[in-house]
C-alpha positions as CSV (number, residue, x, y, z in Angstrom):
1,M,-11.4,-77.7,-4.1
2,D,-13.8,-75.8,-2.2
3,A,-17.4,-76.9,-2.6
4,G,-18.6,-73.2,-4.2
5,E,-16.3,-74.3,-6.7
6,L,-17.4,-77.3,-7.3
7,R,-20.8,-76.5,-7.8
8,N,-20.1,-74.3,-11.1
9,F,-19.3,-78.2,-12.4
10,T,-21.4,-80.1,-14.3
11,P,-22.5,-83.7,-12.5
12,E,-20.7,-85.6,-15.7
13,E,-18.4,-83.2,-14.8
14,L,-17.7,-84.1,-11.4
15,N,-18.2,-87.2,-11.9
16,V,-15.1,-87.6,-13.9
17,R,-13.4,-85.9,-11.6
18,V,-13.9,-88.0,-8.8
19,K,-13.1,-91.2,-11.2
20,Q,-9.3,-88.6,-11.0
21,W,-9.8,-88.1,-7.8
22,K,-10.4,-92.0,-6.4
23,D,-7.8,-93.1,-9.3
24,E,-5.3,-90.6,-7.9
25,L,-5.9,-92.0,-3.9
26,F,-5.2,-95.1,-5.1
27,R,-1.9,-94.7,-6.1
28,S,-0.9,-92.3,-3.1
29,R,-2.6,-94.6,-0.8
30,F,0.2,-97.4,-2.0
31,K,3.0,-94.6,-2.1
32,A,2.1,-93.9,1.2
33,Q,2.8,-96.7,2.7
34,T,5.7,-97.9,1.2
35,A,7.0,-94.7,2.1
36,E,7.9,-93.0,-1.6
37,A,5.7,-89.9,-0.2
38,R,6.9,-87.5,1.5
39,D,3.8,-85.6,1.6
40,T,1.2,-87.9,3.2
41,S,-1.5,-85.3,3.8
42,V,-2.7,-86.0,0.3
43,V,-4.8,-89.2,1.1
44,R,-6.7,-87.1,3.0
45,K,-7.5,-84.0,1.3
46,L,-8.4,-86.5,-1.7
47,R,-10.9,-88.0,0.8
48,R,-12.4,-84.6,1.2
49,D,-12.6,-83.4,-1.9
50,I,-14.4,-86.8,-3.4
51,A,-16.6,-86.7,-0.6
52,R,-17.4,-82.4,-1.5
53,A,-17.9,-83.8,-4.8
54,L,-20.0,-86.3,-3.9
55,T,-22.4,-83.8,-1.6
56,V,-22.7,-81.7,-4.5
57,I,-23.8,-84.5,-6.7
58,G,-26.3,-85.4,-4.9
59,E,-27.8,-82.0,-3.8
60,K,-27.3,-81.5,-7.2
61,N,-29.5,-85.0,-8.7
62,S,-32.2,-84.5,-5.3
63,G,-33.3,-81.0,-6.9
64,V,-31.7,-78.6,-4.2
65,V,-30.7,-75.0,-4.7
66,I,-27.7,-73.6,-3.5
67,A,-26.4,-70.9,-5.5
68,A,-22.9,-70.6,-7.1
69,K,-21.1,-68.0,-5.5
70,P,-18.3,-66.1,-8.3
71,V,-14.8,-67.7,-7.9
72,Q,-12.9,-64.8,-6.4
73,E,-9.6,-64.5,-5.6
74,K,-8.9,-64.5,-1.3
75,A,-7.4,-60.8,-1.3
76,V,-5.3,-60.2,1.8
77,E,-7.1,-58.2,4.5
78,D,-5.4,-55.6,6.5
79,K,-5.8,-56.1,10.2
80,P,-6.4,-52.9,12.4
81,A,-3.8,-52.9,15.2
82,K,-4.8,-54.3,18.3
83,K,-4.7,-51.4,20.2
84,T,-3.2,-52.0,24.8
85,A,-4.9,-51.5,27.2
86,K,-3.2,-49.2,29.9
87,K,-2.1,-50.8,33.0
88,K,-4.1,-49.2,36.6
89,K,-2.3,-47.5,38.8
90,A,-3.1,-48.4,42.2
């Protein structure tokens, strides 16, 4: 989850999410150790989500004001075609 999305939540909601993520992280660690997990990157993703949420909670508690960006769907932008350089003749 993106930090911008987390800033839209209240500190109480963030604390609930952190608790849920910590429980899920606990279970995921056991699955990774017992080779039950197919996707071991879940542990890393959960740790980072927890860290982001705790950072946002700290910002809110200390009074740091960072404007929360409205959640928008990412649109696929058309990339301009690359121009090929012409070779110089000697």
